[in-house]
C-alpha positions as MATLAB code, in Angstrom:
seq = 'MENIPIFDRQIEKILRYELLTVNEVELLCEKAQELFIKEPNVVCVHAPVTVCGDTHGQFPDLVEVFKIAGICPNINILLLGDYVDRGFYSVENVSCLIALKVRFPDRVTLLRGNHESKQITQVYGFYDECLRKYGDTKVWNLFTKLFDNLPIGALIENEILCLHGGLSPTINRITEIESLNRFEEIPSDGPLCDLMWSDPDEKDGWGMSPREFSTKQIVICDLYFFVWPFYLLKIGAGHIFGKDITAKFNRKNQISLIARAHQLIMDGYNLTHNESLVTLFTAPNYCMRSGNKGALMQVDDKLNHTFIQFEMSKENNNKIVHDRPPDFLF';
ca = [
     -17.381   -3.384  -25.332;
     -17.871   -5.511  -28.436;
     -15.216   -8.038  -27.381;
     -16.724   -8.944  -23.993;
     -17.292  -12.661  -24.862;
     -13.648  -12.906  -26.010;
     -12.341  -11.697  -22.661;
     -14.729  -13.943  -20.750;
     -13.254  -16.877  -22.636;
      -9.744  -15.621  -21.950;
     -10.383  -15.443  -18.199;
     -11.826  -18.973  -18.217;
      -8.810  -20.210  -20.167;
      -6.297  -18.626  -17.802;
      -8.091  -20.007  -14.759;
      -7.577  -23.475  -16.299;
      -3.846  -22.699  -16.379;
      -3.856  -22.536  -20.156;
      -1.611  -19.985  -21.850;
      -3.134  -17.328  -24.038;
      -1.863  -17.264  -27.579;
       0.419  -14.428  -28.660;
      -2.433  -12.941  -30.678;
      -4.726  -13.109  -27.615;
      -2.100  -11.357  -25.490;
      -1.682   -8.697  -28.170;
      -5.448   -7.993  -28.245;
      -5.588   -7.982  -24.446;
      -2.734   -5.503  -24.072;
      -4.188   -3.262  -26.815;
      -7.533   -3.027  -25.038;
      -5.895   -2.588  -21.642;
      -3.715    0.234  -22.874;
      -6.794    2.088  -24.084;
      -8.134    1.895  -20.518;
      -4.931    2.710  -18.612;
      -4.013    5.681  -20.750;
      -7.280    7.348  -19.742;
      -6.776    6.818  -16.023;
      -5.130    9.518  -13.895;
      -1.903    8.934  -11.981;
      -4.015    8.542   -8.824;
      -7.220    6.641   -9.445;
     -10.309    7.309   -7.327;
     -11.648    4.040   -5.925;
     -14.976    3.458   -4.212;
     -15.539    1.262   -1.192;
     -16.201   -1.542   -0.458;
     -12.988   -2.820   -1.972;
     -10.530   -5.648   -1.426;
      -6.864   -4.457   -1.434;
      -3.974   -6.814   -2.241;
      -0.204   -6.411   -1.999;
       2.513   -8.197   -3.997;
       1.450  -11.418   -5.761;
       4.725  -12.014   -7.635;
       3.750  -14.671  -10.131;
       2.079  -16.894   -7.529;
      -1.028  -17.462   -9.587;
      -2.391  -20.356   -7.469;
      -2.402  -17.942   -4.518;
      -4.169  -15.263   -6.543;
      -6.858  -17.866   -7.269;
      -6.946  -18.469   -3.501;
      -7.637  -14.724   -3.031;
     -10.617  -15.031   -5.396;
     -11.909  -17.968   -3.342;
     -11.612  -15.963   -0.123;
     -12.845  -12.548   -1.282;
     -14.797  -13.339   -4.445;
     -14.106  -12.493   -8.042;
     -15.347   -9.738  -10.328;
     -17.994   -8.605  -10.999;
     -18.966   -9.543   -7.410;
     -16.244   -7.444   -5.754;
     -14.137   -4.338   -6.284;
     -10.446   -5.232   -6.144;
      -7.355   -3.046   -5.964;
      -3.860   -4.496   -6.390;
      -0.737   -2.580   -5.426;
       1.703   -3.915   -8.046;
       4.418   -6.561   -8.376;
       2.404   -9.049  -10.397;
       5.426  -10.637  -12.054;
       8.875  -12.072  -11.195;
       9.884  -14.538   -8.491;
       6.940  -16.986   -8.854;
       6.503  -19.713  -11.465;
       3.306  -18.282  -12.985;
       3.979  -14.635  -13.771;
       2.511  -15.016  -17.264;
      -0.735  -16.476  -15.959;
      -0.836  -14.035  -13.051;
      -0.547  -10.858  -15.084;
      -2.662  -12.210  -17.954;
      -5.516  -12.935  -15.535;
      -5.360   -9.530  -13.855;
      -5.179   -7.618  -17.135;
      -8.072   -9.686  -18.558;
     -10.164   -8.936  -15.467;
      -9.336   -5.227  -15.827;
     -10.434   -5.220  -19.480;
     -13.600   -7.195  -18.723;
     -14.557   -5.248  -15.580;
     -12.746   -1.891  -15.833;
     -14.800   -0.200  -13.097;
     -14.273   -3.096  -10.685;
     -10.535   -3.635  -11.020;
      -7.708   -1.174  -10.224;
      -4.143   -2.175  -10.978;
      -1.255   -0.054   -9.774;
       2.355   -0.255  -10.926;
       5.018   -1.811   -8.736;
       8.784   -1.628   -9.014;
       8.793   -5.040  -10.772;
       6.544   -3.734  -13.566;
       9.691   -2.693  -15.342;
      11.673   -3.845  -18.373;
      14.955   -3.620  -16.479;
      13.864   -5.471  -13.349;
      11.978   -8.237  -15.163;
      15.121   -9.125  -17.144;
      16.799  -10.109  -13.863;
      14.061  -11.600  -11.642;
      12.232  -14.084  -13.809;
       9.478  -12.668  -16.036;
      11.720  -12.286  -19.109;
      12.970  -15.852  -18.798;
       9.497  -17.223  -18.160;
       8.074  -15.579  -21.286;
      10.989  -16.917  -23.310;
      10.476  -20.427  -21.915;
       6.702  -20.503  -22.373;
       6.443  -18.721  -25.750;
       9.840  -19.306  -27.359;
      10.568  -15.636  -27.923;
      10.250  -12.228  -26.234;
       7.150  -10.849  -27.944;
       4.804  -11.454  -25.033;
       7.357   -9.977  -22.617;
       7.628   -6.897  -24.837;
       3.832   -6.527  -25.010;
       3.384   -6.658  -21.244;
       6.377   -4.510  -20.304;
       5.256   -1.864  -22.817;
       1.846   -1.951  -21.130;
       3.421   -1.546  -17.691;
       4.525    1.983  -18.606;
       0.816    2.960  -18.652;
      -0.215    1.666  -15.234;
      -1.363    4.271  -12.704;
       0.880    4.820   -9.703;
      -1.574    5.486   -6.906;
      -5.193    5.088   -5.797;
      -7.313    7.023   -3.333;
     -10.144    5.099   -1.638;
     -12.998    7.524   -0.927;
     -10.485   10.380   -0.472;
      -9.427    8.712    2.794;
      -6.911    5.896    2.121;
      -3.933    6.504   -0.181;
      -2.612    3.363   -1.888;
       0.886    3.111   -3.394;
       3.306    0.316   -4.142;
       6.381    1.577   -2.302;
       6.123    4.712   -0.225;
       6.578    8.445    0.043;
       9.051   10.838   -1.577;
      10.865   13.855   -0.035;
       9.953   15.798   -3.181;
       6.198   15.156   -2.869;
       4.150   16.815   -0.157;
       0.656   16.538   -1.607;
      -1.283   13.904   -3.516;
      -1.962   16.466   -6.231;
       1.780   16.582   -6.934;
       1.698   12.897   -7.832;
      -0.785   13.774  -10.550;
       1.740   16.083  -12.225;
       4.356   13.319  -12.707;
       4.979   11.750  -16.103;
       4.330    8.063  -15.447;
       4.463    6.913  -19.046;
       8.066    5.753  -18.989;
      10.415    3.132  -17.619;
      10.804    3.610  -13.851;
      13.911    5.745  -13.351;
      16.661    4.932  -10.821;
      15.948    8.067   -8.747;
      13.436   10.903   -8.401;
       9.819   10.973   -7.193;
       8.502    8.197   -9.489;
      11.285    5.923   -8.280;
      10.494    6.810   -4.633;
       6.818    5.941   -5.024;
       7.846    2.502   -6.270;
      10.812    1.760   -3.978;
      10.585    3.654   -0.647;
       9.976    1.918    2.711;
       8.743    3.000    6.131;
      11.203    2.993    9.035;
      11.024    3.180   12.802;
      13.358    6.195   12.947;
      11.966    9.663   12.297;
      12.879   11.693    9.253;
      14.221   10.685    5.855;
      17.075    8.298    5.198;
      18.827    6.591    2.336;
      17.308    3.248    1.381;
      19.492    0.134    1.805;
      17.802   -1.453   -1.190;
      19.897   -2.338   -4.240;
      18.650   -1.234   -7.649;
      20.081   -4.062   -9.786;
      19.437   -4.249  -13.509;
      20.672   -6.393  -16.325;
      21.281   -4.220  -19.343;
      21.086   -5.881  -22.743;
      23.366   -4.337  -25.380;
      22.912   -5.581  -28.941;
      25.579   -4.993  -31.558;
      23.897   -4.877  -34.966;
      27.140   -5.570  -36.825;
      28.010   -8.838  -35.072;
      24.524   -9.850  -33.857;
      25.467  -10.778  -30.364;
      23.910   -9.994  -27.021;
      26.077   -8.790  -24.133;
      24.426   -8.742  -20.676;
      26.042   -6.853  -17.850;
      24.860   -5.676  -14.449;
      24.591   -2.260  -12.897;
      24.156   -1.738   -9.174;
      22.788    1.369   -7.503;
      22.646    1.500   -3.719;
      19.731    3.434   -2.284;
      16.715    3.069   -4.598;
      14.016    5.186   -3.008;
      14.162    6.412    0.604;
      13.222    5.280    4.080;
      10.817    7.529    6.000;
       9.718    7.729    9.604;
       6.369    8.021   11.360;
       6.766   11.797   11.580;
       6.913   11.967    7.758;
       3.800    9.770    7.461;
       1.912   11.851   10.045;
       2.794   15.123    8.330;
       1.838   13.796    4.870;
      -1.480   12.348    6.091;
      -2.335   15.576    7.935;
      -1.558   17.772    4.927;
      -3.640   15.598    2.623;
      -6.451   14.919    5.112;
      -6.178   11.143    4.808;
      -6.255    8.561    7.602;
      -4.166    5.729    6.181;
      -1.471    4.880    3.636;
      -1.706    1.320    2.258;
       1.385    0.028    0.501;
       3.087   -3.240   -0.438;
       6.725   -3.884   -1.527;
       8.024   -5.654    1.605;
       7.811   -9.238    2.770;
       5.735   -9.355    5.970;
       5.714  -12.682    7.766;
       2.149  -12.200    9.033;
       1.009  -10.889    5.617;
       0.294   -7.393    6.937;
       1.815   -4.896    9.360;
       0.281   -1.763   10.809;
       2.914    0.777   11.812;
       3.545    4.530   12.224;
       0.829    4.731   14.904;
      -1.458    2.660   12.697;
      -1.428    5.329    9.982;
       0.403    3.084    7.516;
      -0.133   -0.555    6.572;
       2.091   -2.854    4.522;
       0.314   -5.692    2.704;
       1.978   -8.762    1.237;
      -0.300  -11.185   -0.620;
       2.189  -13.857   -1.736;
       2.200  -16.546    0.970;
       5.331  -18.703    1.330;
       7.152  -16.216   -0.885;
       9.583  -17.789   -3.330;
       8.297  -21.160   -2.082;
      10.596  -20.984    0.922;
       9.769  -18.033    3.176;
       7.000  -19.564    5.266;
       5.064  -16.279    5.512;
       1.322  -15.853    5.430;
      -0.414  -13.857    2.733;
      -2.919  -11.146    3.623;
      -5.475   -8.875    2.014;
      -7.316   -5.848    3.380;
     -11.054   -5.395    3.037;
     -12.415   -1.872    3.254;
     -16.185   -1.634    3.811;
     -18.496    1.159    2.763;
     -17.931    2.938    6.104;
     -14.161    2.745    5.514;
     -13.572    0.253    8.283;
     -10.672   -1.991    7.304;
     -10.137   -5.585    8.284;
      -7.373   -8.029    7.379;
      -7.644  -11.619    6.195;
      -4.604  -13.867    6.435;
      -4.242  -17.042    4.412;
      -1.754  -19.813    3.768;
      -0.179  -20.914    0.494;
      -2.507  -22.588   -1.996;
      -2.753  -26.356   -1.620;
      -1.534  -26.650   -5.208;
       1.910  -25.606   -3.923;
       1.761  -27.533   -0.657;
       4.420  -30.034   -1.689;
       7.138  -27.331   -1.729;
       9.621  -27.250    1.121;
       9.177  -24.341    3.545;
      12.384  -23.115    5.174;
      12.571  -21.380    8.518;
      13.916  -18.064    7.208;
      13.415  -15.892    4.116;
      15.940  -16.206    1.307;
      18.805  -13.704    1.307;
      17.882  -12.253   -2.087;
      14.413  -10.960   -1.189;
      13.729   -7.763   -3.102;
];
């Protein structure tokens, strides 16, 4: 790639907590789109690999992950989505990950999460952060357009399926994920929505999700040039699914483990469904008040998986930690 030195300089700049210029972001997103559009819906990933859950704009904690696990090109890394919203550094967080993807495309795999969405980012922080840091919405538009190209799953050595959310009652085989059209805004229902929003449950079978699909719609009237925000609420984004569903899906697809993110876990990770499903959460002290640990999963070349827990970066240590998670966790 003729622009390799440019992207090396971009990574160095971001790691110094310096914002990329709009032109730099535009070039970065253009090169990244060329890569993502060629990737299948479910990317094949080779071990050894480090797997991370939600990072949610907590860039100092992403840097902490690099200190713990290493940084490309020294490692393979797979992230399960939700790079933006909630934290104070969504711009830096997503800029760094996209720059690493462009610089080391065979080492970095980035999946889409439910927050990689125009609708969701208008409500939960990324839109406002881009506006505050750049003065307009161009950077937000560049990144959210890019989000529509992100793959939606990964398969580590044909053995571990990685998704952001969970399973769908309309999908029985991994090959069926490949047939979905992912190049669009995440819909409010259907299989693509389920893959982004569903959660495991202790009860067997399928159930309606208690999650709220909240979006702020922006309607612009060309005649009067005003912006009118209003909110829509949909109860039941995605589904909940039991250990019997996970066991059946894993058996049909001859896999041993599903790795997913999407839920705050106080210990950073949680093995459930007879240890056939793991939830990873890589944003410690989520929203600067939850008091949770972050965790990542390392898969070696024999497909053994181990978990590393870590605390919030010292750069954020002066924030108050409350005893319980905030009520608005998404």
